[in-house]
Residue frames relative to the residue before (quaternion, step in Angstrom):
aa qw qx qy qz dx dy dz
X 1.0000 0.0000 0.0000 0.0000 0.00 0.00 0.00
X 0.3765 -0.7403 0.5194 0.2011 3.55 -0.85 1.00
X 0.2968 -0.7479 0.5684 0.1720 3.57 -0.95 0.89
X 0.0942 -0.7740 0.6240 0.0529 3.54 -1.14 0.75
X 0.5343 -0.6158 0.4672 0.3421 3.54 -1.21 0.40
X 0.6643 -0.4890 0.3791 0.4194 3.55 -1.29 0.27
X 0.6393 0.5318 -0.3241 0.4511 3.58 0.99 -0.82
X 0.6488 0.5082 -0.3132 0.4719 3.59 0.99 -0.84
X 0.6358 0.5297 -0.3202 0.4611 3.57 1.04 -0.82
X 0.6632 0.5053 -0.3030 0.4616 3.60 0.89 -0.95
X 0.6512 0.5096 -0.3121 0.4677 3.58 1.00 -0.83
X 0.6500 0.5175 -0.3139 0.4596 3.59 0.98 -0.83
X 0.6441 0.5143 -0.3146 0.4708 3.58 1.00 -0.80
X 0.6546 0.5300 -0.3090 0.4417 3.60 0.94 -0.90
X 0.7603 0.3981 -0.2075 0.4695 3.58 0.92 -0.87
X 0.6224 0.5748 -0.3431 0.4056 3.59 1.23 -0.09
X 0.6526 -0.4919 0.3226 0.4775 3.60 1.14 0.45
X 0.6894 -0.4283 0.3549 0.4640 3.55 -1.06 -0.76
X 0.2283 -0.8156 0.5133 0.1388 3.61 -0.11 1.20
X 0.6246 0.5713 -0.3349 0.4140 3.60 1.20 -0.39
X 0.7568 0.3159 -0.1956 0.5377 3.61 1.15 -0.30
X 0.3526 -0.7806 0.4785 0.1935 3.56 -0.50 1.19
X 0.6713 0.4772 -0.3045 0.4784 3.60 1.23 -0.25
X 0.5633 -0.6546 0.3582 0.3548 3.59 1.28 0.11
X 0.4235 0.7005 -0.4785 0.3178 3.60 1.22 0.16
X 0.2204 -0.7634 0.5968 0.1120 3.54 -1.08 0.79
X 0.4411 -0.6831 0.5079 0.2843 3.58 -0.73 1.02
X 0.0144 -0.8068 0.5880 -0.0559 3.55 -0.93 0.99
X 0.3601 -0.7162 0.5572 0.2166 3.53 -1.26 0.50
X 0.3810 -0.6961 0.5601 0.2377 3.54 -1.10 0.76
X 0.7334 -0.4168 0.3052 0.4420 3.59 -1.32 -0.03
X 0.6664 0.4737 -0.2896 0.4976 3.60 1.22 -0.47
X 0.4917 -0.7017 0.3800 0.3485 3.56 1.39 0.17
X 0.3857 0.6813 -0.5169 0.3461 3.60 1.14 0.57
X 0.3743 -0.7134 0.5441 0.2344 3.57 -1.02 0.77
X 0.0857 -0.8025 0.5904 0.0056 3.58 -0.80 1.07
X 0.6101 -0.6005 0.3953 0.3330 3.57 -1.24 0.51
X 0.8049 0.0856 -0.0469 0.5854 3.61 1.19 -0.35
X 0.6357 -0.5113 0.4120 0.4058 3.54 -1.32 0.28
X 0.6382 0.5403 -0.3284 0.4392 3.58 0.98 -0.83
X 0.6549 0.5020 -0.3107 0.4718 3.57 1.00 -0.81
X 0.6383 0.5161 -0.3232 0.4709 3.60 1.01 -0.78
X 0.6495 0.5075 -0.3131 0.4718 3.60 0.98 -0.81
X 0.6456 0.5034 -0.3250 0.4734 3.59 0.99 -0.79
X 0.6092 0.5465 -0.3490 0.4566 3.58 1.04 -0.70
X 0.6309 0.5280 -0.3289 0.4636 3.59 0.98 -0.83
X 0.6590 0.5091 -0.3058 0.4616 3.59 0.93 -0.90
X 0.6840 0.4884 -0.2924 0.4561 3.57 0.88 -0.94
X 0.6307 0.5246 -0.3440 0.4568 3.61 1.03 -0.69
X 0.6189 0.5213 -0.3449 0.4757 3.60 1.06 -0.65
X 0.6533 0.5005 -0.3072 0.4780 3.59 0.98 -0.85
X 0.6396 0.5278 -0.3113 0.4641 3.57 1.05 -0.81
X 0.6837 0.4804 -0.2801 0.4725 3.59 0.90 -0.92
X 0.6922 0.4417 -0.2670 0.5045 3.59 1.18 -0.54
X 0.4625 -0.7194 0.4005 0.3289 3.58 1.35 0.15
X 0.3659 0.7047 -0.5194 0.3159 3.61 1.08 0.64
X 0.7682 0.1262 -0.0788 0.6227 3.56 1.20 -0.58
X 0.2034 -0.7713 0.5907 0.1214 3.57 -1.28 0.42
X 0.8281 0.2715 -0.1812 0.4557 3.55 -1.37 0.17
X 0.1749 0.8080 -0.5394 0.1601 3.59 0.93 0.86
X 0.0475 0.7768 -0.6249 0.0615 3.55 -0.87 1.04
X 0.3068 -0.7383 0.5733 0.1795 3.53 -1.22 0.59
X 0.8605 0.1278 -0.1111 0.4804 3.53 -1.23 0.66
X 0.1601 0.7896 -0.5779 0.1298 3.63 0.75 0.93
X 0.2855 -0.7649 0.5611 0.1364 3.54 -1.06 0.82
X 0.1099 -0.7876 0.6058 0.0253 3.56 -0.90 1.00
X 0.3315 -0.7246 0.5683 0.2050 3.57 -0.94 0.90
X 0.2137 -0.7934 0.5620 0.0946 3.56 -0.65 1.16
X 0.7748 -0.0134 0.0368 0.6309 3.55 1.11 -0.74
X 0.3807 -0.7261 0.5234 0.2322 3.57 -0.71 1.06
X 0.5566 -0.5801 0.4711 0.3630 3.53 -1.19 0.56
X 0.0395 -0.8037 0.5937 -0.0059 3.57 -1.16 0.55
X 0.3967 -0.6643 0.5697 0.2771 3.52 -1.37 0.12
X 0.3607 -0.7517 0.5091 0.2139 3.57 -0.76 1.01
X 0.7595 -0.4072 0.2621 0.4344 3.60 -1.30 0.07
X 0.6990 0.4573 -0.2646 0.4819 3.57 1.13 -0.63
X 0.5863 -0.6081 0.3564 0.3994 3.58 1.28 0.05
X 0.4752 0.6605 -0.4454 0.3735 3.59 1.27 0.19
X 0.3669 -0.7164 0.5484 0.2269 3.55 -0.95 0.89
X 0.1505 -0.7695 0.6184 0.0530 3.54 -0.95 1.00
X 0.4195 -0.7230 0.4915 0.2445 3.56 -0.73 1.08
X 0.5201 -0.6286 0.4850 0.3147 3.52 -1.19 0.60
X 0.3857 -0.6798 0.5680 0.2578 3.52 -1.36 0.12
X 0.0523 -0.7992 0.5988 0.0014 3.54 -0.83 1.04
X 0.2156 -0.7380 0.6246 0.1371 3.50 -1.31 0.45
X 0.1255 -0.7857 0.6033 0.0544 3.55 -0.83 0.99
X 0.2310 -0.7728 0.5818 0.1046 3.55 -0.56 1.23
X 0.5799 -0.5773 0.4314 0.3800 3.58 -1.26 0.11
X 0.8119 -0.0177 0.0617 0.5803 3.58 0.93 -0.91
X 0.0193 -0.7428 0.6662 0.0636 3.51 -1.33 0.40
X 0.1247 0.7705 -0.6145 0.1148 3.56 -1.06 0.82
X 0.4054 -0.6630 0.5597 0.2877 3.54 -1.36 0.07
X 0.3533 -0.7408 0.5309 0.2111 3.58 -0.87 0.94
X 0.7597 -0.4038 0.2663 0.4347 3.59 -1.33 0.03
X 0.6842 0.4657 -0.2780 0.4875 3.60 1.21 -0.52
X 0.5608 -0.6295 0.3782 0.3824 3.61 1.27 0.09
X 0.4883 0.6474 -0.4404 0.3855 3.58 1.24 0.28
X 0.4040 -0.6950 0.5383 0.2530 3.54 -0.94 0.93
X 0.1258 -0.7872 0.6027 0.0339 3.57 -0.86 1.04
X 0.1238 -0.7617 0.6342 0.0479 3.54 -0.88 1.03
X 0.0818 -0.8224 0.5630 -0.0023 3.58 -0.68 1.14
X 0.0350 -0.7637 0.6441 0.0268 3.49 -1.19 0.70
X 0.2221 -0.7574 0.6043 0.1090 3.56 -0.86 1.05
X 0.0084 0.8279 -0.5576 0.0596 3.58 -0.60 1.12
X 0.2531 -0.7338 0.6115 0.1539 3.51 -1.14 0.78
X 0.7828 0.1072 -0.0246 0.6125 3.53 1.20 -0.65
X 0.2718 -0.7658 0.5637 0.1480 3.57 -0.81 1.00
X 0.1573 -0.8137 0.5562 0.0615 3.57 -0.20 1.28
X 0.6568 -0.5094 0.3822 0.4038 3.55 -1.26 0.29
X 0.6373 0.5194 -0.3250 0.4674 3.58 0.98 -0.82
X 0.6467 0.5153 -0.3205 0.4621 3.59 0.94 -0.88
X 0.6605 0.5155 -0.3181 0.4436 3.61 0.87 -0.93
X 0.6543 0.5055 -0.3085 0.4703 3.58 1.00 -0.81
X 0.6790 0.4806 -0.2966 0.4690 3.60 0.88 -0.91
X 0.6047 0.5497 -0.3516 0.4567 3.58 1.09 -0.68
X 0.6556 0.5036 -0.3120 0.4682 3.59 0.93 -0.86
X 0.6531 0.5041 -0.3128 0.4706 3.57 0.96 -0.85
X 0.6471 0.5185 -0.3127 0.4633 3.57 0.99 -0.84
X 0.6664 0.5027 -0.3032 0.4596 3.60 0.85 -0.96
X 0.6399 0.5174 -0.3230 0.4675 3.58 1.02 -0.77
X 0.6723 0.4989 -0.2964 0.4597 3.57 0.93 -0.88
X 0.7521 0.4016 -0.2005 0.4825 3.60 1.04 -0.78
X 0.3950 0.7719 -0.4524 0.2086 3.62 1.21 -0.05
X 0.7414 0.3724 -0.2318 0.5079 3.61 1.10 -0.50
X 0.5932 0.5754 -0.3718 0.4229 3.58 1.23 0.09
X 0.5488 -0.5929 0.4799 0.3421 3.52 -1.34 0.20
X 0.4113 0.7052 -0.4522 0.3593 3.56 0.85 1.08
X 0.1523 -0.7560 0.6315 0.0806 3.54 -1.04 0.89
X 0.2440 -0.7684 0.5786 0.1233 3.55 -0.97 0.93
X 0.0755 -0.7906 0.6077 0.0071 3.57 -0.86 1.03
X 0.1152 -0.7823 0.6115 0.0278 3.52 -0.83 1.09
X 0.1149 -0.7928 0.5973 0.0395 3.57 -0.67 1.10
X 0.0784 -0.8165 0.5718 -0.0136 3.54 -0.54 1.23
């Protein structure tokens, strides 16, 4: 095994992309200086802020959290954590419909399952789900 110095290691990490994200996403800031998980999400935030400032949409929020399954205690007394889904954005469009948006570069199995649970929970509500890939 070849040994390298700490400086060489730091340089290798810097030039190898984003070692913290296995899908290659790079954290980025939008024009409002919010930190986002990807460049695409930051760009979408910029677009939504323009729509918000132009009154095309209202009540814009980032990273809204939805409870898909409440935590509970099983028959043996073990506590089971709930399941939550965190979207990228939520807002109301010009028709008053709540829109939940998620910007994705990679559709993971966990995401697909949570999306199904979310859609099932929202099927009777005035909510539209938008997935940007």
